[in-house]
C-alpha positions as MATLAB code, in Angstrom:
seq = 'MGLAKEFKNFIMKGNVVDLAIAVIIGGAFGAIVNSLIADVITPLLLNPALDAAGVKDIAALTWGAVKYGNFLSAIISFLVIAFVLFMLIKGFNATKKKEVAAPAAPAAPSAQEVLLAEIRDLLKAKK';
ca = [
      -0.011    0.001   -0.001;
       2.901    2.358    0.580;
       3.750    2.493   -3.113;
       0.128    3.218   -4.112;
      -0.126    6.039   -1.582;
       3.184    7.488   -2.723;
       2.026    7.326   -6.356;
      -1.266    9.041   -5.431;
       0.624   11.838   -3.673;
       2.853   12.233   -6.736;
      -0.078   12.375   -9.150;
      -2.083   14.801   -7.010;
       0.663   17.418   -7.045;
      -0.399   20.528   -8.903;
       2.578   20.582  -11.272;
       1.975   17.029  -12.503;
      -1.714   17.725  -13.100;
      -0.927   20.983  -14.898;
       1.575   19.256  -17.165;
      -0.851   16.440  -17.985;
      -3.599   18.946  -18.848;
      -1.188   20.906  -21.046;
      -0.178   17.773  -22.983;
      -3.801   16.714  -23.523;
      -4.966   20.173  -24.560;
      -1.915   20.558  -26.818;
      -2.686   17.271  -28.565;
      -6.324   18.230  -29.077;
      -5.359   21.673  -30.403;
      -2.786   20.026  -32.683;
      -5.645   17.981  -34.204;
      -7.493   21.249  -34.967;
      -4.428   22.721  -36.691;
      -3.807   19.547  -38.692;
      -7.427   19.422  -39.794;
      -7.390   23.086  -40.769;
      -4.359   22.543  -42.960;
      -5.302   19.135  -44.410;
      -9.039   19.604  -44.815;
      -9.501   23.332  -45.487;
      -6.347   25.176  -46.600;
      -4.724   22.527  -48.799;
      -7.898   21.758  -50.803;
      -8.472   25.494  -51.334;
      -4.979   25.773  -52.749;
      -5.193   22.580  -54.854;
      -8.511   23.290  -56.548;
      -7.320   26.405  -58.474;
      -4.063   24.618  -59.335;
      -5.974   21.628  -60.764;
      -8.388   23.889  -62.644;
      -5.541   25.989  -64.079;
      -3.802   22.852  -65.308;
      -6.899   22.086  -67.350;
      -7.628   18.808  -65.564;
     -11.036   17.560  -66.568;
     -10.993   14.445  -64.380;
     -13.785   14.652  -61.785;
     -11.886   12.399  -59.354;
      -8.934   14.771  -59.372;
     -11.140   17.768  -58.645;
     -13.108   16.116  -55.854;
      -9.854   15.018  -54.243;
      -9.300   18.660  -53.522;
     -12.739   19.158  -51.982;
     -12.819   21.193  -48.777;
     -13.858   19.013  -45.836;
     -15.405   21.461  -43.410;
     -17.050   18.608  -41.539;
     -13.696   17.138  -40.505;
     -12.531   20.549  -39.337;
     -15.726   21.168  -37.338;
     -15.422   17.670  -35.859;
     -11.900   18.473  -34.642;
     -13.159   21.691  -33.017;
     -16.066   19.908  -31.319;
     -13.715   17.162  -30.073;
     -11.429   19.855  -28.668;
     -14.303   21.536  -26.855;
     -15.524   18.236  -25.396;
     -12.037   17.324  -24.215;
     -11.543   20.773  -22.701;
     -14.884   20.581  -20.865;
     -14.147   17.106  -19.475;
     -10.732   18.296  -18.276;
     -12.375   21.357  -16.725;
     -14.755   19.114  -14.768;
     -11.877   16.854  -13.667;
      -9.828   19.814  -12.467;
     -12.869   21.250  -10.700;
     -13.277   17.944   -8.837;
      -9.558   17.796   -8.139;
      -9.577   21.288   -6.667;
     -12.637   20.479   -4.533;
     -10.820   17.420   -3.160;
      -7.757   19.491   -2.359;
      -9.871   22.139   -0.587;
     -11.505   19.461    1.586;
      -8.102   18.142    2.559;
      -6.879   21.639    3.431;
     -10.126   22.672    5.151;
     -10.107   19.764    7.573;
      -7.469   20.773   10.109;
      -5.653   18.097   12.033;
      -6.875   17.527   15.561;
      -4.567   19.123   18.127;
      -2.210   16.723   19.762;
      -3.010   15.652   23.311;
      -0.888   17.387   25.952;
       2.176   15.505   27.079;
       2.447   14.036   30.571;
       4.711   16.924   31.593;
       2.167   19.513   30.450;
      -0.624   17.717   32.368;
       1.501   17.676   35.507;
       2.378   21.353   35.178;
      -1.313   22.210   34.689;
      -2.190   20.320   37.891;
       0.520   22.162   39.817;
      -0.755   25.492   38.474;
      -4.315   24.638   39.521;
      -3.154   23.646   43.045;
      -1.229   26.886   43.413;
      -4.285   28.896   42.317;
      -6.432   27.022   44.844;
      -4.058   27.899   47.754;
      -4.244   31.638   47.100;
];
């Protein structure tokens, strides 16, 4: 159990969570950029080039068709991933606040402190 608890403490550190979120968001955003280039920009550039070359082949012209659906799908996927990560971080922060909000119970006084308190009380009673 010691290893599992140590791993949990490592994972729950803010820096590790921040890095994991950055990697996931970066990958999702990379998919948007790749889709923008592959599905929108490149076909827009290829269609005039194919038309200017006088290509009459329908298959060649449709190969350069703009795929807005793929691009919108990448954006929606990004938004879903970002929302799920937001909810995870919100839960993570709530868990951390509960841990911080619950203060540790004060330690019981030592035997020496108890004895000194009894002596103090006896001295007060004699006065």
